[in-house]
C-alpha positions in Angstrom: 52.2 -13.2 3.0 53.4 -15.9 0.7 57.1 -16.2 0.0 56.4 -17.4 -4.0 55.3 -14.4 -5.0 58.3 -12.9 -3.6 60.9 -15.3 -4.9 59.2 -15.2 -8.4 59.7 -11.8 -8.7 63.3 -11.8 -7.4 63.6 -14.8 -10.1 62.6 -12.4 -12.6 64.7 -9.6 -11.7 68.0 -11.6 -11.3 67.3 -13.1 -14.7 67.2 -9.6 -16.1 70.0 -8.2 -14.5 72.1 -11.2 -15.2 71.6 -10.7 -19.0 72.4 -7.1 -18.7 75.6 -7.1 -18.4 77.5 -5.4 -21.2 74.3 -4.5 -23.1 72.7 -2.0 -24.0 69.4 0.6 -22.5 67.2 -1.9 -23.9 68.4 -4.4 -21.2 68.3 -2.0 -18.1 66.2 -2.5 -15.7 63.9 0.6 -14.7 60.5 1.4 -12.3 57.6 3.8 -12.2 55.4 4.3 -9.7 51.8 5.4 -10.5 49.4 6.5 -8.4 45.0 5.4 -9.7 42.1 6.5 -8.0 39.7 3.2 -8.5 35.7 3.1 -8.1 33.2 5.6 -9.6 33.9 8.4 -7.7 37.8 7.7 -7.3 37.7 7.1 -3.4 39.3 4.1 -3.9 43.7 4.4 -4.1 45.8 2.2 -5.9 49.5 2.8 -6.2 51.4 0.3 -8.9 55.3 0.2 -9.4 56.1 -1.3 -12.3 59.3 -3.0 -13.5 60.5 -2.1 -16.9 63.5 -3.7 -19.0 63.5 -1.1 -22.1 60.1 0.2 -22.8 58.5 -3.0 -21.7 56.9 -4.1 -18.8 58.3 -6.9 -17.1 56.2 -6.9 -13.9 53.6 -5.3 -11.3 53.7 -4.3 -7.5 50.5 -4.2 -6.5 49.6 -1.9 -3.3 46.0 -2.1 -2.0 44.5 -1.8 1.5 48.3 -2.4 2.8 48.5 -5.6 1.1 51.7 -5.4 -1.7 51.3 -8.3 -4.1 54.0 -9.0 -6.8 52.8 -9.7 -10.1 54.5 -10.4 -13.4 53.3 -9.6 -16.8 51.2 -12.3 -19.0 52.3 -11.7 -22.3 50.8 -15.8 -23.8 47.8 -14.5 -25.6 46.8 -11.9 -27.7 44.8 -9.7 -25.6 48.4 -8.3 -24.6 48.1 -6.3 -28.0 45.3 -4.0 -26.3 45.9 -4.1 -23.1 48.6 -5.4 -20.0 47.9 -8.0 -17.6 49.6 -8.7 -14.6 49.2 -11.9 -12.4 50.4 -13.2 -9.0 49.5 -14.7 -5.6 45.9 -15.0 -6.7 45.6 -11.4 -8.1 45.4 -10.0 -11.4 46.1 -6.4 -12.4 44.8 -5.6 -16.4 45.7 -1.6 -17.7 45.4 -0.3 -20.9 48.2 -0.9 -23.1 51.3 1.2 -22.0 55.1 1.4 -22.5 57.5 3.4 -20.2 56.8 6.4 -22.0 53.2 6.5 -21.3 52.5 4.3 -18.5 51.4 8.0 -16.2 49.1 8.4 -18.8 47.4 4.9 -18.9 44.0 4.0 -16.6 43.7 0.9 -14.8 40.9 -1.3 -15.4 40.6 -3.7 -12.8 42.0 -5.9 -9.6 40.8 -8.8 -9.1 41.4 -11.9 -6.7 41.0 -15.6 -7.8 38.4 -17.4 -5.7 37.2 -21.0 -6.1 33.6 -21.4 -7.6 30.7 -21.2 -4.4 33.6 -19.6 -2.1 33.3 -16.1 -4.2 31.7 -13.6 -2.1 30.8 -10.3 -3.7 33.3 -7.7 -3.3 32.2 -4.2 -3.9 31.4 -4.7 -7.5 30.4 -8.8 -7.6 32.1 -11.7 -9.5 33.8 -11.7 -13.0 31.7 -13.9 -15.2 32.5 -17.9 -15.0 33.2 -17.3 -19.0 36.3 -15.7 -17.9 37.1 -18.0 -15.1 36.7 -21.4 -17.2 33.9 -22.6 -15.5 30.8 -24.1 -17.0 27.4 -26.0 -16.4 28.4 -26.7 -12.7 31.6 -27.4 -13.2 34.1 -26.5 -10.3 36.4 -23.9 -10.7 37.7 -20.2 -9.9 36.0 -17.1 -9.8 37.5 -13.6 -9.8 36.0 -11.4 -7.1 36.5 -7.8 -8.5 38.1 -6.2 -5.9 39.0 -2.3 -7.7 37.2 -1.3 -11.3 37.7 1.9 -13.4 41.1 3.0 -12.0 42.1 6.3 -13.3 45.5 8.1 -13.1 45.6 10.3 -10.4 
């Protein structure tokens, strides 16, 4: 697997830990593991280990089909107010909005994998529309192949 996502995660963790020296509980790092059942019948398992600083999620380690993917939380847009989005290594994981107190009660939305337009193969659920992928009118870009959706806390 790529070393870049691991290095990004390690950098985020190191910076967060450096800021914790002599600070209050709001700077403390905590991890919580959540098990999801995805798909119409809940037949596809997904495990996510979230890292929190205080009550806010910083990152997610998503384990799907025996592959772990390190992702960081995306907070650069207003979508973060109604949901959580984590990205890393070409994958995106979205959930409902949660914090450390209710993470075990909030369902996931979908796990997608980026693929170049034209190279995207239909997974179990097809592809995310190009309006989300930034492609229009035959231009090249990236489409997200939906790997899992409708993920419910088990």
